[in-house]
N, C-alpha and C positions, 0 to 999 in steps of 0.2 A: 340652253337645253333644247332638245328636239321636241317637237309637238306630238310625238307618238304617244299612244295610250300606254300607261304603265299601271301595274298593280301596286296598291298600297297595302301594307300589312302593319299590324300593331306591334310595338316593341316598348321597352321601358328604358328611360334615360335618367341617369344620375349625374347631376351637374358638378358634384364635388364639393360644393359649399356646405352641404349637409347630407345626412343619410336619408334622402327622400327620393323615391322613384316617381318620375312623371310619365304618364301614359302618352306615347307619341305614335305617329304614323311614319312609316319608312317606305320610300320608293327608290328603286335602282334605275338610274339612267346610264347610258353608255359613258357619259362624261364624269358622273359623280353619284354619290349616295346622298339623297335628300331626306332630311328629318323634318316632319311637319309638327309644329308645336300646337298645343291646345288653343292658343290665342291667335292662330292663323299664321304666325311667323314661320319661316323656313330656315333651316341651317344646312349648309352645303359642306359635305366632306369629300374632297377629291380622293380618287382611288389610291393614289400614291402616298396619301397622308394617313391611311388607315393602318392601325396596328392591332393585332389580336392579343388579348390578355390571356396568358397561359395559366395552367394549373388551377382550373376551376373545378369545384366539386360536382356541378351539374354539367356533364359533357354534352347534354342535348342543347344547351344554350351557348351561342357564340357571343363572347364579350369583346366589344371593340372599343378602342380609344382612338384619339385623334392626335397627330403629330403636333407638338407644342402645347397640348392641353391634356397631360397624362391623367389628371384626376377625373375627367369626364368619362363616363362609361355608358355604352349602348348595349343593352341586353336583347339580342335578336334570337327568337325561338323558332321562327318559320324556317323549315328545312330547305325549301326551294330558294328562299332569299339567301340563306347561308351559302348554297351552292353558287349562286350568282356572284356573291361577294368574293368567294374563293377564286372564281375564274378571273375576275376583273382587278382585284386588289393584289398586286404583285409584291407588295412590301409588308404583308401581314406579319411576318416573323422578324422584321428588321428592328434593330434597336435605334432609338433616336440618337443616343450618344454612346460611342465606344470608349470604354475606360482604358486608358493607356496601360500597357503591361507594367511599366515602372510603378504606377500607382497601385496596381493590384499586388505587386511584389512588396511594396511598402506596407500596404494593409496587412498582408500575410505575415510579414516580419514583425509588425506591431502586435499582431495576435499571438504569435509564438512567444514574443518577449513578455507579453502580459501573463500568459500561462506559466512561463518559466519563473516569473517574479512571484506568482502566487504559490507555486510548488516549492521553490527554493528559498524564498524570503518570508512571505506572509504565513504559509502553513507552519514552518518551524517555529516562528515567533508565537503564533497562536497555540501551538502544541506545548511550548514551554510555559506559557501562562496557564493553560488549562491543567497541566500536570500539577501545578502548585495549588489549584483550587478544587480539583476533582475530589469528591468525597471518598473516604476509604472504601465505602460500600461499592462505589462505582469501579474503583480499581480492582477490588476483589472479584467483582462480577466479570470484568474484562479478562482478568487472569484465569478465572475458572473456565470460561468459554474457550480461551485460546489454548489452555492446557489440553482440553479434550480434542480440539482440532489438530493439535500437534500429534497426539497419540494416534489418531485415525490416519493422518497424513503419512506417518512413518511406518504404519503397519502394512506388511507385505502379504499377510494371510487373508485380509478382508474379514476378519472375525470380530472387528469392533474396536481395535486399538492396541497399541503396544502395551504389553503387560507391565503393571507396576510391581516392582519387587517388594514383597511384604514380609520377608524373613525378619522376625522380631529381633534377633540378636544383631543382625546387620544394621537395621534401622536404629536400634538403640545406640550402636557405635557412632553412627552419623549424627544423631541428636546430641550425644555427649561431646562430639567434636564441635558442633555449633554452640553448645552451652559454654564450653570453655573459651571459645573465641569471642563470643558476644553475650556475656552473662547479663549485661545491663542495657540491652538494645532499647532505644526509645523510638519505637515505631507505632503507627496508629493501627496496626494489624499484626496478627500472629504470623511469624515466618514458618512456612511449611516446606519441607524438603522431600522431594520425590526422586526415586531412583527407577529409571526405566530399563527394561530388559532389551537393550539394543546395543549393537557393537560399535556404534559411532563414538569416537573420542570427543566428547563435548559436554559442556555444562552451560547453563544460561539462567537468567532471572526473568520472571514474568511479572506483569503488574499485580499489585495486591499482595506481594510478599511470598510468591511461590518461587522456589529454587528447584531446578531440574538437573539431575545428573544422569548420565548414561553409563550402563555397565562397562562399555568400552573404556571409559576414562579411568574407572576404578581398577580395571585389569592392567592398564598401561602404567599406572603409577607404581613407582618402586618403593615408596614408603608413605605412611599416612600424612606426613608433613606436606607432601606435594598436593594431596587432595585438600588439605586444610588451606593451602595457599589459594587454590582455586575457589574454595568456599568463601574465604575472606574477601576475595576480589568481587564475587557475585553479591555478597552482603553489601559491599560498597555501592554497587549499582542500585540495590533496593533502597538503601538509605537515601540516595540522591534521586530516586524515582526515575532513573534513566529508562527502564523498560516501558513505563507509562508514557513518557515523553516520546519514545521511539514508536510505540504503537499508535499514538495519536497522530504523529507526523506521517506515518505510513498510511493510516486510514484517511487523513486529509488529502494527501497527494493522490492516492488511488481514487478517492471520491471525486476529485476534480477531473481526473482522467476518465472515470466512469461516466460522468455527465457528458463529457466530450465524445466518447466512443460507444456509449450505450449500455454500460454495465450498471443499470439502475438498481438491480436487485442486490448488488453488493457481494456476490459470491466470490468474485476475483479479489475483492478487498480483504475478505476474511482469510482466504488462502494465502494472500501475500503477507498479511500481518503475521500469520503463523510461521511462514518461512523466514520472514525478516527477524523474528525473535529467536529462531533457532540459530541463525547465522548473524547474531547481533553485531552490528558494525557502528558502534558509537563514535562520537567525535574524539579527537585526540585529547581534548581537554577532559572529557568524561572518563576516558580510559585512565589518564594520568591521575585523576581525582580518585577513582576506584582503587588504583594501585596504592596511592598514599594511604587510603583508608585501610587497605589490607595490611600494609607494612605496620601500621599502628596496632591493628588487632593482633597480628602475629606476635609483635613485640610484647604486648601486654599479657599475652598467653604464654610468654617465654618460649615461643617457637621461632626459629630463624627465618627472617623474611627472605632469605636468598632462595628459598624453595619456589617462590613466585616466578622467578626468572629461569631457574635451571630446569624445571619440569618442561616448560614449553620450548626452551632451547634444545633440550635433548630430543623431544618428540619431533621437532622440525628437522634436526639432523638425521633422525632415523627414518622419517616418513615423507619429508619434503612438503610441498604445498598441497596437502590434501584438504578434504572438506572439513567443515566444522570449526569448533572454537580455536583449535590450534592453527588452522589456516588463517583465521582472522588475525591472531597475534603475530604469526609468522610473516604475513604479508604487510603488516603495519610498518609504515616508513620509519618509525622510531622504536622498533623492537629492541635494537641494541641499547638505546638510551634507557629503555624500561628495565632491561636486564641489569644494566649498570646501576640504576636507581635501587633495585632490590638488593644488590650487593652492598651498595653504600649504606643501606638501612641496617646492616648487620653490625652489632657491637662486638668488636674483636676481644674485648675484655669480659665478655659474658659467656656463661656456660648454658647453652640452650637445652630444653627438654625435647622429647618427642610427644606428639599430641595424643597418641593411643598406644596402649601396650600391645604386645604381639598377638594376644588372643583376640582383642577387639579389632585389630587390623585384619586378621584372618576373617573374622565375622563380617566385616564391611566388604572385603573383596569377594566374598561368597554370598552376598545378600541376595543374588539372583539364582542361587543354587537349585531352585525349583526346576531349572532346566535339566537337571540330572547329570551335569558334567562336572560337578565339584569333586575334587580328589577325595578319596576315602580317608586319607591321613590328615585331612583338614588343612593342607597346604593351599596357598593361593592357586587358582586355576591357571593352566598354561595360557600364555599370551597368543592371540590370534592375529592374522593380518589386519592391520589398522584400517578402519574406514570401509571394509568390505563385508557384505552380508554373509552370514554363516550358511 
């Protein structure tokens, strides 16, 4: 070191062994930075070995470390000394070890694989288990909340939600259809059926025993047996708790993504669950199981199971791959198999009934007649373009 006079300033030193600061003196020489310890010993840090520790809360303090000793920290508050260090230490921003790109890519791939495993393996497994043990009160609360979210999400007027069709005669006809299909249902909650005044051709089940039908589906059906087939299928989903499982899976997956990308409030999760249940896309096994359950219900009610396949087949031919429940069935890889299964469930030696008489069927199709467009003669309303707002 040169013999020239230098200024010594106070600083704090953390050696890394413990969270304890030692008051030291620091002097800057042209050749190195010298740290004077309380016991008189001196530590020399060469300029090229200094590294600045970034992202500190107190920007007024320069935090320095030493190459090869990353745990030791020197907290330098003197502004003039900081300027001197900045001029002489040319490697303050240098990293001691550069991580190879291949290792970075390996770590990134591992992280992506871990997230994928959580979303596609762990979350579905946990959702299946939780669906079996979730109390009925919890399912009902989830279904009630989601139902209101769906009404608001589909409302284009901004007036508080899609209207629930409350015509007594029409709802009585729907309830009579349910009673005939499922008179001895063994469920932990009461099944509630709602008809929404919306042109979408759709129907779906919510957690807690809520079944939702849209006006568009009732208007598109050619006879009550086709509606009964849809109702029987959705009852199957309720019995096997598929909506609860799907909602839990969606919430879990979106919750993980929310933690990663910042949606801690859960707003996106709530909206996604509502959309997911509107366009329910259950597994092939769940769909086949609900179909089998529907075949049995229809058969016991002496209604031909063939209606389960022919309704969706006809709608697909008429409207193509549109949105909603029909789109789900139409785009399903095994749609043909499911139609054939419905046909195979028909007993050719049996004389089947229709589930509603003509008057009850008219009442059901005009359940939303509060819109003011129901024909005066009581006939079913004219069909409108499928899947498009009025």
